[in-house]
N, C-alpha and C positions, 0 to 999 in steps of 0.2 A: 838653554835649556835641554835637559838630558833624554828622548827617547822614549829612554830604555823601560822596562816596570821595576822596580825595586822587588824582591824578594817578595819582602811582603804580602807586593802590592800581582805579583803573580800570581802566591799562591792565594789571593783572598777567588783573585777571579775561577784559577781551577777548581779550587774547592765547593762556589760557589754553584758552574756546574754539574758539580757531580752529583754535588747533592740535591739537586734536580731532580738528574736520569736513574738514580741511586731511589729516593724518593720515590717518585716515580714505578721503580720496574719493584719495589718493594710491597710497597701499597697499595700507588694508584694505579698502576697499571689496572684496573679492571673497574673502578672507582667515579671515571674523568670525568665528569659532570657534578658532584663532587668534589672532589681537590681544582673543578675549575672556578667555582661558589667558592671557595678558598683564601682565590687569588685574590689582592697582594698578601693577604695574609699570612699563607704559610714560606709563604717563599721569603719575607723577612724571619721572620724566627734560622730559617735554614739560615741570614747570612746573619742573624746574630749569631749565631754560634760556631762560623765563619767571621766571623770579629773575635770573637777569647778568642781563641787558639792561635790566629796570627795576631792578639797579642800578648799571652800566655809564650805564645814563640817569639818571636819576633821583640818586646817590648822588656822582656817579662829575659827571656835569656836562656827559658827553666831547662834540664835535663831533656831526654825522653822519656826519664822513669819520670821526674817529675809530671808529665805533660798525658802519660800515661794512666796516671794516677788521678790527673785532669780530664783527663776525660769522661773515665771511670763516673766521676762526680755529678758530670756533664747530661754522661749518655744518660745515666738514674736520673735526673733532676724532668728528661725534656722528656722522658720517656716517661714520667710516673704526667709529666704532665698535659701529656698522648694520652694515659688512657691505658696504652701499650696491657691489654686484660692477660699476654699473655705470662706475663711478670710476675702478676701477681697472683695461679697456680705455684702454690710449692713445689707441688713435681717434675712443672716446667724449669723452672727460674733458672736454673744452670746450662738445662741447653739453651733453649731460651739468652743470658746469660754470654756463652759463649758467640752465639752464634750472632748478637748485636756486638759484644767486641767485635767480632768481626771483622761489619760494615762499617758503627767506631770507629774504628781503624786505620784498610782504606779511606779513612774521609778524610781523617785529622792526618796520618804517618803520606800515606803516597804519594800525596798533590807537597807533606815539607821535603819525603823522602830524592824524585823529581826537582820542586823546585833547589836544590843543597847537593844535583845531582850525586845523589846520593844511592839509586836506587836496585845499581848493580851491590851496595857491602848488606840491606834490609835482604836481601832473596824471600832467607824465608821468614817473616816476619811477612814481604809481603805477600807469600803463596800464601799462608796462615787468611794474612787479606780479605782476602779475593777466595773465602772461600765458600761464602754469600752467591756468589754466582751460581752457585754449583743448587746452594738452595732456591734462588731467583728464581732457574732452566723448571729446575723439577715441579715448584708452585706457580709457571704458567703452563707448563703442561699439563698437573693433573686442573 
């Protein structure tokens, strides 16, 4: 029996932990009681998202461009289901979309590049995907 995790399993584990951390930092840090009241449903949603991308990446073996396009589709579906009111504001749609792409890109691609040991080849993209951290720090301070 092989005791090493497959790339897909490692991707799921890393992504799931990152989803919990990022969502807490960006959305739930000031509403802990509400977040906890939504458990385990919210964790199941995170896991579903991670499993969608695991399937696309490791079973369908899509290119990074196709993964990115699917990420946009999944992002807008889930953000719509979560009733992200900022996306409904026409004036904020583009800036909010850029921020969401940063967050979702971080959650989708950084674990993939880590698992594939190609993070150093994607420094520019990873840098952009980390921009959400700056926004999160500003949100925490304000």
